[in-house]
MARDO-726439 format. One record per residue: residue number from 1; residue in one letter; chain; x negated, y negated, z of N, C-alpha, C in turn. Coordinates in steps of 0.001 Angstrom, whole numbers, always signed. Layout:
> nr:rest:kette:n.xx:n.yy:n.zz:ca.xx:ca.yy:ca.zz:c.xx:c.yy:c.zz
> NUM:A:A:X:Y:Z:X:Y:Z:X:Y:Z;
...
***
This chain:
> nr:rest:kette:n.xx:n.yy:n.zz:ca.xx:ca.yy:ca.zz:c.xx:c.yy:c.zz
> 1:M:A:-67416:-125362:+66474:-68366:-125610:+67745:-68459:-124831:+68881;
> 2:E:A:-68892:-124602:+69898:-69618:-124330:+70535:-68724:-123955:+71599;
> 3:D:A:-68398:-123275:+72077:-67711:-123197:+73237:-68183:-123467:+74544;
> 4:R:A:-67331:-124617:+75379:-67710:-125338:+75846:-67359:-124450:+77713;
> 5:K:A:-67877:-124273:+78502:-67482:-123895:+79684:-66979:-125115:+80616;
> 6:T:A:-65607:-124757:+81101:-65041:-125913:+81758:-65559:-125582:+83753;
> 7:I:A:-66479:-126926:+84453:-66275:-125978:+85679:-65612:-127418:+86497;
> 8:L:A:-65238:-126448:+87692:-64227:-127273:+89113:-65123:-127515:+89519;
> 9:V:A:-65572:-128974:+90323:-66388:-129168:+91262:-65146:-129266:+92664;
> 10:V:A:-64979:-128905:+93786:-64318:-129288:+94810:-64893:-129254:+95810;
> 11:D:A:-64909:-130729:+96323:-65984:-131461:+97208:-65545:-132895:+97801;
> 12:D:A:-65688:-133237:+99357:-64694:-134392:+99640:-66122:-135487:+99772;
> 13:E:A:-67242:-135400:+98964:-68377:-135908:+99271:-68467:-137138:+97952;
> 14:A:A:-67636:-138374:+97198:-67732:-139060:+96700:-68901:-139148:+95754;
> 15:D:A:-70118:-138937:+96569:-71370:-139442:+95880:-71821:-137955:+95225;
> 16:L:A:-71816:-137022:+96080:-72054:-135442:+95323:-71402:-135545:+94074;
> 17:I:A:-70169:-135334:+94211:-69115:-135706:+92974:-69649:-136389:+91892;
> 18:K:A:-70344:-137635:+91974:-70453:-138681:+90644:-71727:-137457:+90482;
> 19:V:A:-72658:-137435:+90932:-73638:-137020:+90555:-73898:-135575:+89842;
> 20:L:A:-72850:-134812:+90315:-72604:-133580:+90354:-71859:-133478:+88338;
> 21:K:A:-71022:-134162:+89011:-69895:-134549:+87302:-71013:-134915:+86267;
> 22:S:A:-72216:-135978:+86351:-72748:-136329:+85473:-73832:-135352:+84646;
> 23:R:A:-74728:-135113:+85846:-75659:-133715:+85464:-74938:-132579:+84442;
> 24:L:A:-73558:-132246:+85115:-73325:-130831:+84696:-72413:-131137:+82935;
> 25:K:A:-72223:-132633:+82717:-72346:-132417:+81521:-73278:-133481:+80605;
> 26:Q:A:-74467:-133471:+81247:-75824:-133576:+80431:-75794:-132271:+79876;
> 27:E:A:-75648:-131256:+80904:-75500:-129696:+80388:-74919:-129278:+79302;
> 28:G:A:-74424:-129844:+79196:-72629:-129098:+78215:-71898:-128417:+78550;
> 29:Y:A:-71552:-128819:+80443:-70153:-128224:+80665:-69469:-129571:+80335;
> 30:N:A:-67873:-128488:+80334:-67051:-130004:+80803:-66890:-130113:+81777;
> 31:V:A:-66102:-130642:+82903:-66129:-131187:+84229:-65086:-131699:+84847;
> 32:L:A:-64249:-130721:+85651:-63122:-130850:+86320:-63690:-131528:+87893;
> 33:T:A:-62745:-132543:+88860:-63380:-132863:+90151:-62191:-132750:+91292;
> 34:A:A:-62336:-132520:+91865:-61287:-132617:+92975:-61467:-132744:+94568;
> 35:S:A:-61351:-133827:+95256:-61688:-133862:+96563:-61214:-133811:+97435;
> 36:D:A:-60155:-132950:+97377:-59807:-132109:+98685:-59042:-130802:+98108;
> 37:G:A:-59125:-130104:+98984:-58412:-128670:+98532:-57290:-128267:+98450;
> 38:K:A:-55968:-129432:+97978:-54824:-129133:+97584:-55216:-129344:+95902;
> 39:E:A:-55365:-130854:+95943:-56141:-131426:+94510:-56622:-130232:+93659;
> 40:G:A:-57946:-129152:+93951:-58354:-128289:+93817:-57242:-127317:+93472;
> 41:L:A:-56221:-127032:+94512:-55626:-125593:+93902:-55053:-125763:+93125;
> 42:A:A:-53926:-127385:+92985:-53361:-127881:+91847:-54263:-127267:+90099;
> 43:L:A:-55305:-127533:+89891:-56217:-127353:+89051:-56474:-126299:+88539;
> 44:V:A:-56492:-125514:+89936:-56899:-123861:+89437:-55899:-123299:+88626;
> 45:N:A:-54895:-124232:+89246:-53140:-123252:+88833:-52714:-123926:+87697;
> 46:N:A:-53560:-124737:+86736:-52750:-125409:+86249:-54114:-126018:+84676;
> 47:E:A:-55244:-125533:+85040:-56288:-125658:+84162:-56855:-124394:+83640;
> 48:D:A:-57737:-124487:+82892:-58339:-123370:+82031:-59928:-123612:+82353;
> 49:I:A:-59899:-122626:+83374:-61444:-123181:+84530:-62113:-121622:+83678;
> 50:D:A:-63718:-121821:+83823:-64667:-120840:+83684:-65318:-120826:+85383;
> 51:L:A:-65727:-121717:+85812:-66211:-121789:+87443:-65689:-122738:+88406;
> 52:V:A:-65878:-121897:+89660:-65568:-123323:+90705:-66955:-123863:+91772;
> 53:L:A:-67034:-125013:+92346:-68145:-125044:+93306:-67398:-125885:+94085;
> 54:L:A:-67279:-124969:+95269:-66754:-125241:+96386:-67269:-125421:+97778;
> 55:D:A:-67088:-126626:+98354:-67248:-127169:+99530:-66265:-126278:+100325;
> 56:I:A:-66733:-125802:+101334:-66364:-125383:+102776:-65141:-126244:+103071;
> 57:M:A:-66348:-127193:+103668:-64976:-128358:+104422:-64381:-129465:+104119;
> 58:L:A:-63315:-128784:+103662:-62554:-129635:+102518:-60713:-130364:+103518;
> 59:P:A:-60615:-131189:+103553:-59210:-131546:+103648:-58464:-130985:+103495;
> 60:K:A:-56973:-131079:+103796:-55957:-131046:+103591:-55525:-129128:+103441;
> 61:V:A:-56430:-128739:+102716:-56592:-127271:+102127:-58316:-126941:+102384;
> 62:G:A:-58488:-125901:+103061:-60268:-125605:+103342:-60733:-124735:+102033;
> 63:G:A:-61765:-125184:+102127:-62409:-124285:+101237:-62574:-122693:+101522;
> 64:I:A:-62366:-122380:+102363:-61966:-120494:+103017:-60214:-120198:+102705;
> 65:E:A:-59283:-121289:+102462:-58026:-120876:+102315:-58237:-120915:+100601;
> 66:L:A:-58966:-121801:+100092:-58879:-121695:+98584:-59342:-120606:+97966;
> 67:Y:A:-60156:-120500:+98596:-61500:-119285:+97845:-60650:-118085:+97739;
> 68:K:A:-59750:-117879:+98754:-59069:-117173:+99077:-57846:-116590:+98434;
> 69:Y:A:-57358:-117543:+97872:-56219:-117969:+97160:-56690:-117511:+95653;
> 70:I:A:-58134:-118116:+95178:-58799:-117980:+93962:-59079:-116190:+93845;
> 71:S:A:-59295:-116008:+94730:-59763:-114040:+94363:-58775:-113657:+94661;
> 72:K:A:-57587:-113841:+95421:-56513:-113380:+95246:-55671:-113452:+93635;
> 73:T:A:-55431:-114521:+93318:-54200:-114471:+92460:-55844:-114894:+91046;
> 74:K:A:-56695:-114770:+90928:-57566:-115016:+89616:-59090:-114752:+90025;
> 75:P:A:-58960:-113001:+90220:-60124:-112451:+90669:-61061:-113115:+89705;
> 76:G:A:-61130:-113151:+88374:-62356:-113070:+87760:-62714:-114437:+87466;
> 77:L:A:-62165:-115142:+88195:-62602:-116388:+88480:-64072:-116800:+88974;
> 78:P:A:-64941:-117067:+88472:-66368:-117247:+89326:-66091:-118348:+90498;
> 79:V:A:-66724:-118070:+91890:-66837:-119001:+92982:-68179:-119559:+93282;
> 80:I:A:-68701:-120240:+93518:-70136:-120809:+93960:-69581:-121584:+95406;
> 81:I:A:-70024:-120806:+96215:-69653:-121896:+97755:-70988:-122687:+97851;
> 82:L:A:-70313:-123803:+98243:-71282:-125280:+98886:-71182:-125003:+100012;
> 83:T:A:-72029:-125385:+100499:-72113:-125571:+101930:-73046:-125573:+103050;
> 84:G:A:-72591:-126701:+104363:-74322:-127418:+104714:-74232:-126433:+106360;
> 85:R:A:-74339:-124990:+105857:-74269:-124160:+107019:-76001:-123404:+106157;
> 86:D:A:-76537:-123791:+107238:-78497:-122768:+107072:-78303:-121423:+107031;
> 87:K:A:-77466:-120674:+107743:-77189:-119171:+107799:-76000:-118842:+107370;
> 88:L:A:-75731:-118335:+106066:-74967:-117588:+105656:-74376:-116112:+106249;
> 89:E:A:-75271:-115153:+107234:-75191:-113873:+106969:-73637:-113186:+107256;
> 90:S:A:-72844:-114531:+108513:-71735:-114477:+108839:-70905:-114112:+107853;
> 91:F:A:-71087:-114821:+106444:-69831:-114916:+105729:-70174:-113379:+104650;
> 92:F:A:-70861:-112242:+104935:-71308:-111715:+103662:-70270:-110792:+103680;
> 93:K:A:-69843:-110682:+104756:-68942:-109098:+105157:-67340:-110009:+104242;
> 94:D:A:-67069:-111238:+104454:-65705:-111782:+104454:-65801:-112521:+102861;
> 95:I:A:-66543:-113000:+102413:-66777:-113895:+101577:-67871:-113542:+100064;
> 96:K:A:-67482:-113030:+99105:-67795:-111978:+98177:-67750:-112805:+96587;
> 97:A:A:-68539:-114516:+96956:-68797:-115350:+96147:-69832:-114988:+95124;
> 98:A:A:-69832:-115484:+93550:-70623:-115636:+92989:-71899:-115809:+93131;
> 99:G:A:-71997:-117191:+93789:-73182:-117743:+94567:-72834:-118486:+95747;
> 100:F:A:-74081:-118806:+96612:-74324:-119720:+97821:-75409:-120926:+97486;
> 101:I:A:-74588:-121442:+97537:-76306:-122948:+97462:-75658:-123718:+98944;
> 102:S:A:-76789:-123747:+100029:-76901:-124569:+101310:-77290:-125784:+100460;
> 103:K:A:-76626:-126755:+101621:-76550:-128486:+101231:-77703:-128648:+102423;
> 104:P:A:-78150:-129157:+101979:-78920:-130367:+100814:-79484:-129277:+99596;
> 105:F:A:-79270:-129661:+98514:-79478:-128210:+97405:-80324:-128781:+96768;
> 106:E:A:-81427:-128504:+95963:-82144:-128714:+94262:-81168:-129069:+93668;
> 107:L:A:-80951:-129802:+92807:-79998:-129985:+91178:-80428:-128973:+90392;
> 108:E:A:-81415:-128133:+90770:-82113:-127470:+89517:-81819:-126199:+90250;
> 109:E:A:-82081:-125938:+91444:-81399:-124570:+91775:-79912:-124207:+91323;
> 110:L:A:-78885:-125300:+91604:-77684:-125301:+91048:-77645:-124592:+89575;
> 111:L:A:-77719:-125387:+89068:-78357:-124702:+88075:-78579:-123887:+87515;
> 112:R:A:-79611:-123228:+87659:-79877:-122059:+87383:-78970:-120865:+87964;
> 113:T:A:-78413:-121566:+89370:-76919:-120091:+89854:-76228:-120256:+88530;
> 114:I:A:-75787:-121356:+88527:-74190:-121256:+87196:-74765:-120746:+85902;
> 115:K:A:-76128:-120700:+85364:-76463:-120219:+84300:-76636:-118345:+84475;
> 116:R:A:-76669:-118260:+85349:-76654:-116962:+85888:-75218:-116601:+85634;
> 117:V:A:-74598:-117453:+86527:-73679:-116401:+86745:-72454:-116876:+85528;
> 118:L:A:-72553:-118131:+84506:-71641:-118070:+83254:-72420:-117804:+82024;
> 119:A:A:-73488:-117113:+81629:-74132:-116387:+81029:-75499:-115660:+81410;
> 120:P:A:-75512:-114641:+82104:-75945:-113559:+82594:-76909:-112939:+81441;
> 121:E:A:-78100:-113050:+81862:-79334:-112708:+80939:-78823:-111300:+80336;
> 122:T:A:-79308:-110953:+79307:-78892:-109376:+78735:-80009:-108419:+79742;
> 123:L:A:-81473:-108824:+79425:-82408:-107958:+79728:-82519:-107657:+81281;
> 124:P:A:-82450:-106278:+81356:-82419:-105692:+82809:-83113:-106368:+83841;
> 125:L:A:-82732:-106595:+85134:-83444:-106910:+86369:-83830:-106043:+87356;
> 126:I:A:-85317:-106735:+87159:-85917:-106069:+88573:-85604:-106895:+89668;
> 127:L:A:-85021:-106575:+90806:-85516:-107469:+92151:-86590:-107258:+92833;
> 128:L:A:-87837:-107998:+93040:-88838:-107918:+93789:-89014:-108815:+94706;
> 129:I:A:-89074:-107889:+96187:-88489:-108498:+97620:-90066:-108336:+98091;
> 130:D:A:-90769:-109769:+98353:-92292:-109766:+98499:-92190:-111274:+98824;
> 131:R:A:-93538:-111258:+100009:-93795:-112967:+99853:-94558:-113433:+99098;
> 132:K:A:-94119:-114360:+98625:-93986:-114869:+97492:-95763:-115697:+96995;
> 133:V:A:-96558:-115894:+98460:-98090:-115706:+98328:-98821:-114581:+97847;
> 134:N:A:-97860:-113334:+98312:-98985:-112517:+97784:-99471:-112270:+96472;
> 135:P:A:-100591:-112144:+96489:-101735:-112201:+95129:-100903:-111401:+93976;
> 136:L:A:-100825:-110085:+93972:-99965:-108993:+93742:-98976:-109650:+92183;
> 137:I:A:-97731:-110586:+92987:-96851:-110852:+92589:-96417:-110880:+90902;
> 138:E:A:-97829:-111966:+90689:-97901:-112228:+89418:-97836:-111409:+88318;
> 139:N:A:-98973:-110109:+89102:-99357:-108832:+88242:-98066:-108379:+87997;
> 140:I:A:-97936:-108032:+88685:-96107:-106915:+88928:-95422:-107930:+87668;
> 141:K:A:-94929:-109319:+87712:-94249:-109360:+87181:-94541:-109358:+85109;
> 142:T:A:-95652:-110059:+85422:-96179:-109697:+84115:-96282:-108049:+83466;
> 143:S:A:-96298:-107189:+84189:-96340:-105682:+84059:-94827:-105123:+83289;
> 144:F:A:-93746:-105957:+84362:-92361:-105397:+83972:-92220:-106200:+82582;
> 145:K:A:-92446:-107029:+82367:-92133:-108436:+81175:-92581:-107469:+79657;
> 146:K:A:-93607:-107077:+80286:-94135:-106433:+79120:-93330:-105373:+78443;
> 147:I:A:-92579:-104765:+79044:-92054:-103499:+78779:-90257:-103751:+78757;
> 148:G:A:-89468:-105041:+79120:-88633:-105463:+78391:-87313:-105934:+79744;
> 149:F:A:-88519:-106190:+81244:-87430:-106561:+82273:-87603:-107579:+82900;
> 150:R:A:-86822:-108345:+82729:-86811:-109827:+83463:-87040:-109052:+85274;
> 151:V:A:-87766:-110292:+85539:-87945:-110118:+87198:-87899:-111588:+88452;
> 152:E:A:-87190:-111469:+89418:-86591:-112407:+90326:-87661:-112308:+91208;
> 153:V:A:-88532:-112730:+91643:-88812:-112698:+92985:-88473:-113548:+94402;
> 154:I:A:-87792:-112785:+95707:-87102:-112811:+96816:-87529:-112775:+97924;
> 155:E:A:-87520:-113482:+98817:-87999:-113246:+99987:-87182:-113010:+100920;
> 156:S:A:-85869:-113283:+100671:-84818:-113047:+102329:-83419:-112558:+101971;
> 157:L:A:-82794:-111837:+102595:-81454:-111468:+102344:-80296:-112605:+101483;
> 158:Y:A:-80769:-114117:+102385:-79629:-114889:+101862:-80238:-114951:+100041;
> 159:E:A:-81263:-115017:+99659:-81390:-115220:+98505:-81454:-114044:+97586;
> 160:F:A:-81059:-112703:+97937:-80913:-111277:+97821:-79359:-111845:+97608;
> 161:Q:A:-78448:-111919:+98158:-77256:-112301:+97938:-77049:-113316:+96618;
> 162:K:A:-77552:-114355:+96690:-77327:-115440:+95783:-77497:-114544:+94336;
> 163:V:A:-78027:-113796:+94601:-78768:-113312:+92951:-78425:-111684:+92630;
> 164:A:A:-78405:-111069:+93632:-76921:-110339:+93169:-76038:-110203:+92773;
> 165:S:A:-75515:-111397:+93456:-73594:-111557:+93243:-73189:-112295:+92020;
> 166:A:A:-75061:-112865:+90779:-74496:-113105:+90119:-75398:-111982:+89036;
> 167:N:A:-75792:-111155:+89659:-76365:-110111:+88414:-76792:-109151:+89164;
> 168:I:A:-76492:-107578:+88990:-76745:-106833:+90103:-78423:-106346:+88900;
> 169:P:A:-78755:-106011:+90221:-80297:-105900:+89655:-80609:-104253:+89323;
> 170:K:A:-80740:-103605:+88000:-80976:-102385:+87685:-81890:-101532:+88871;
> 171:H:A:-83531:-102298:+89190:-84088:-101750:+90333:-84152:-102801:+91578;
> 172:I:A:-84387:-102135:+92680:-85428:-103303:+93378:-86732:-102306:+94074;
> 173:I:A:-87778:-103597:+94065:-88768:-102736:+94340:-89192:-104079:+95667;
> 174:M:A:-89521:-103664:+96673:-89961:-104174:+97828:-91230:-103910:+98689;
> 175:E:A:-91690:-105023:+99230:-92979:-104878:+99977:-92483:-104330:+101586;
> 176:Y:A:-93192:-103250:+102451:-92968:-103357:+103379:-92309:-103884:+104233;
> 177:M:A:-93995:-104643:+104563:-93832:-105996:+105454:-93289:-107248:+104884;
> 178:Q:A:-92032:-107656:+105930:-90950:-108503:+105362:-90886:-109469:+106417;
> 179:T:A:-91243:-110853:+106493:-91171:-112378:+106718:-89518:-112312:+107176;
> 180:D:A:-88475:-111935:+106623:-86983:-112296:+107116:-86618:-111619:+107917;
> 181:M:A:-86627:-110387:+107638:-86244:-109710:+108816:-86725:-108053:+108652;
> 182:K:A:-86691:-106906:+109860:-87792:-106142:+109599:-87033:-105381:+108211;
> 183:F:A:-88003:-104248:+108048:-87641:-103820:+106768:-86134:-102841:+106658;
> 184:E:A:-85910:-102412:+107824:-84927:-101172:+107866:-83931:-102434:+107789;
> 185:D:A:-83969:-103137:+107895:-82548:-104275:+108603:-82403:-104970:+107497;
> 186:F:A:-83603:-105260:+106417:-83364:-105546:+105179:-82445:-104720:+104156;
> 187:I:A:-83001:-103742:+104088:-82211:-102376:+103374:-81195:-102290:+103850;
> 188:K:A:-80793:-102002:+105183:-79178:-101975:+106066:-78474:-103092:+105120;
> 189:G:A:-78445:-104400:+105260:-78150:-105415:+104578:-78317:-105239:+102889;
> 190:M:A:-78634:-104814:+102258:-78584:-104533:+100523:-77238:-103822:+100806;
> 191:K:A:-77687:-103015:+101457:-76711:-101712:+101190:-75185:-102299:+101081;
> 192:E:A:-74913:-103359:+102283:-73730:-104018:+102675:-73270:-104618:+101640;
> 193:I:A:-73677:-105445:+101302:-73946:-106277:+100042:-73582:-106013:+98853;
> 194:L:A:-73925:-104548:+98694:-74093:-104588:+97216:-72938:-103178:+96978;
> 195:P:A:-72072:-102546:+97036:-71217:-101873:+96999:-69697:-102864:+96640;
> 196:P:A:-69713:-103808:+97183:-68611:-105052:+97204:-68444:-105863:+95703;
> 197:I:A:-70060:-105737:+95104:-70031:-107117:+93761:-70270:-105589:+92723;
> 198:S:A:-70616:-104249:+92940:-70821:-103299:+92161:-68943:-102864:+91990;
> 199:E:A:-67865:-102991:+92749:-67064:-102743:+92342:-66319:-103138:+91503;
> 200:K:A:-66761:-104785:+91610:-65763:-106119:+90965:-66360:-106173:+89728;
> 201:V:A:-67262:-105008:+88647:-68086:-105402:+87684:-67111:-103907:+87146;
> 202:Q:A:-66505:-104047:+86316:-65844:-103522:+85221:-66529:-102711:+84095;
> 203:P:A:-66631:-101299:+83694:-66978:-100205:+84926:-67808:-100403:+86062;
> 204:S:A:-67403:-99729:+86819:-68129:-100238:+88493:-69730:-99790:+88087;
> 205:L:A:-70498:-100455:+88495:-72204:-99948:+88669:-72263:-99057:+89357;
> 206:S:A:-73708:-98311:+89602:-74167:-97528:+90642:-74997:-98200:+91134;
> 207:Q:A:-75395:-98022:+92194:-75933:-98383:+93006:-77731:-98443:+92854;
> 208:P:A:-78185:-99682:+92504:-80127:-99671:+92136:-80448:-98434:+93255;
> 209:P:A:-81354:-97973:+92892:-82758:-97527:+93572:-83253:-98614:+94510;
> 210:I:A:-84032:-98268:+95191:-84649:-99212:+96486:-86067:-98019:+95892;
> 211:L:A:-86981:-98941:+95875:-88869:-98336:+95625:-89798:-99246:+96866;
> 212:A:A:-89854:-98396:+97584:-90967:-99581:+98447:-92560:-99101:+98293;
> 213:Y:A:-93412:-100005:+98943:-94824:-100224:+98458:-95141:-101005:+99678;
> 214:A:A:-96629:-100288:+99943:-97077:-100932:+101423:-98187:-101633:+100631;
> 215:H:A:-98419:-103051:+100347:-99736:-103664:+99671:-101225:-103464:+100873;
> 216:S:A:-102227:-103802:+100328:-103232:-104279:+101294:-104468:-104282:+100505;
> 217:S:A:-105141:-105276:+100730:-106102:-105757:+99977:-107306:-104731:+100345;
> 218:T:A:-107217:-103602:+100903:-108374:-102177:+101435:-107433:-100753:+100637;
> 219:E:A:-108464:-100098:+100699:-107905:-98580:+100833:-106829:-98631:+101740;
> 220:L:A:-105585:-97707:+101303:-105104:-97191:+102910:-105609:-95621:+103142;
> 221:S:A:-105612:-94699:+104190:-105920:-93882:+104556:-104923:-92902:+104231;
> 222:S:A:-105330:-91719:+104258:-104026:-90604:+104027:-102953:-90569:+105190;
> 223:T:A:-103514:-90670:+106494:-102783:-91403:+107764:-101868:-92107:+107119;
> 224:E:A:-102492:-93626:+106901:-101915:-94653:+106600:-100572:-94256:+106047;
> 225:E:A:-101066:-94465:+104983:-100099:-94009:+103657:-99057:-93116:+104066;
> 226:S:A:-99137:-92020:+105077:-98271:-90786:+105460:-97531:-91971:+106454;
> 227:Y:A:-97672:-92714:+106796:-97320:-93770:+107960:-96269:-94067:+107431;
> 228:Y:A:-96504:-94990:+106630:-95364:-96022:+105554:-94854:-95565:+104905;
> 229:K:A:-94691:-94081:+104062:-94235:-93523:+103157:-92687:-93009:+104233;
> 230:K:A:-93424:-92935:+105527:-92149:-91759:+106463:-91587:-93060:+106945;
> 231:K:A:-91861:-93892:+107300:-91293:-95151:+107526:-90334:-95704:+106808;
> 232:C:A:-91147:-95630:+105407:-90147:-96489:+104166:-88546:-95667:+103946;
> 233:L:A:-89022:-94054:+103778:-87809:-93105:+103641:-87360:-93182:+104904;
> 234:E:A:-87420:-92735:+105851:-86239:-92987:+106709:-85400:-94322:+107165;
> 235:A:A:-86227:-95181:+106626:-85228:-97120:+106791:-83938:-97236:+105720;
> 236:G:A:-84418:-95991:+104802:-82859:-95916:+103519:-84381:-96153:+101953;
> 237:A:A:-85244:-96343:+101681:-85816:-96319:+100684:-85353:-95237:+99827;
> 238:D:A:-85418:-95467:+98425:-85033:-93683:+97994:-86666:-93917:+97352;
> 239:E:A:-87724:-94302:+97113:-89376:-94132:+97073:-90341:-94505:+97793;
> 240:Y:A:-90915:-94295:+98065:-92068:-94831:+98338:-93145:-94702:+97350;
> 241:I:A:-94025:-95893:+96804:-94490:-95692:+95757:-96204:-96247:+95812;
> 242:G:A:-96416:-96050:+97206:-97997:-95892:+97408:-98762:-97792:+97860;
> 243:N:A:-99757:-97373:+97426:-100747:-98723:+97845:-101160:-99308:+96230;
> 244:P:A:-100161:-100062:+95569:-100529:-99818:+94233:-101541:-101753:+94176;
> 245:K:A:-102475:-101138:+93198:-103937:-102074:+92878:-103323:-103127:+92237;
> 246:D:A:-102001:-102796:+91198:-102003:-103900:+90241:-100669:-103641:+89712;
> 247:G:A:-100304:-104532:+88702:-98532:-104629:+88210:-98458:-103010:+88024;
> 248:K:A:-99609:-102887:+87011:-99343:-101229:+85969:-99214:-100152:+87381;
> 249:A:A:-99677:-100395:+88325:-99744:-99144:+89199:-98234:-98974:+89581;
> 250:V:A:-97099:-100462:+90044:-96476:-100385:+90292:-95052:-100135:+88665;
> 251:V:A:-95315:-99766:+87928:-94738:-99398:+86809:-94501:-98311:+86566;
> 252:F:A:-96061:-97998:+87443:-95893:-95918:+87071:-95630:-95481:+88210;
> 253:G:A:-95319:-95989:+89198:-94348:-95530:+90450:-92947:-95620:+90127;
> 254:L:A:-92203:-96817:+89188:-90807:-96615:+88735:-91035:-95446:+87756;
> 255:R:A:-91786:-95187:+86340:-91586:-94321:+85700:-91588:-92895:+86314;
> 256:E:A:-92437:-92751:+87068:-92476:-91349:+88106:-91105:-90925:+89015;
> 257:Y:A:-90863:-92550:+89490:-89183:-91568:+90356:-88271:-91354:+89021;
> 258:L:A:-88226:-92400:+88356:-87166:-92101:+87265:-86933:-90567:+86595;
> 259:L:A:-88536:-90420:+86309:-88963:-89146:+85211:-88264:-87576:+86422;
> 260:K:A:-88863:-88290:+87730:-88083:-86939:+89064:-86590:-86943:+88812;
> 261:K:A:-85967:-87770:+88422:-84675:-87903:+88988:-83728:-86574:+87662;
> 262:E:A:-84244:-87771:+86604:-84000:-87232:+85366:-83557:-85749:+85659;
> 263:T:A:-85266:-85025:+85749:-85777:-83458:+85701:-84771:-82991:+86966;
> 264:E:A:-84259:-83643:+87825:-83891:-83231:+88813:-82231:-83044:+88320;
> 265:R:A:-81978:-83936:+87477:-79899:-83595:+86852:-80235:-82943:+86088;
> 266:E:A:-81551:-83017:+85237:-81343:-82054:+84699:-81490:-80050:+85152;
> 267:E:A:-81755:-80083:+86028:-81897:-78704:+86759:-80799:-78130:+86734;
> 268:K:A:-80137:-79671:+87830:-78437:-79276:+88558:-77482:-79046:+86836;
> 269:K:A:-77594:-79136:+86208:-76988:-79148:+85222:-76857:-77376:+84424;
> 270:S:A:-78614:-76988:+84565:-78560:-75422:+84115:-78322:-74615:+85164;
> 271:I:A:-78100:-75194:+86285:-77520:-74141:+87452:-76175:-73198:+86884;
***
């Protein structure tokens, strides 16, 4: 018989618990529930649990307190935070949960997050940070899938936190023009989020390289290219791969970067 994962749902909203329990059982999970933090604490201590869905605002024992207890006593037990807060940036430095879901949420979003946490896909992940309306996106995704990568497109640092917490990307590729925040602030935020996540993985993983590009429907002049390259590298990108016209050009840019780094490593060995 296939090993069924057990999920503990800790939330004081009775209707939400009822919906989650029903849907999670349909998906093949064993489900335990608790309506307050004290009850959740007892279940964490006495049951064999694979994942906790944890509301922040709980009676008796608060969600943050319960999260810290789990992190200290059962560091291998992943926790997905459920919260009514719209913005979670203030928690990034203190809470390194396996995922964050803002209420109200779509059940499908929660199920995708649970699947990522409990059964991470084996294909190496590329995070593509760009506006999802960019017509180049689908072409880039297709090009990388053809050579054995999995690609997820995100637009915000909040999305980055959720995805990276469940599966650290192999490479990060991002467009210079961001809507969520300035390019340099986005990179700074990622570099604050990644180290604590990488350190929890055994063996710890190296930080993924960040490759930047500047997409334009028209050809960029050499002056414009120089400007974008300078801005991207100053902001903390590892490489600037230009103004790609299709996904193949982005793949080529990544391959050129990896070849350059490999050549540099070989040269150091020969010294």
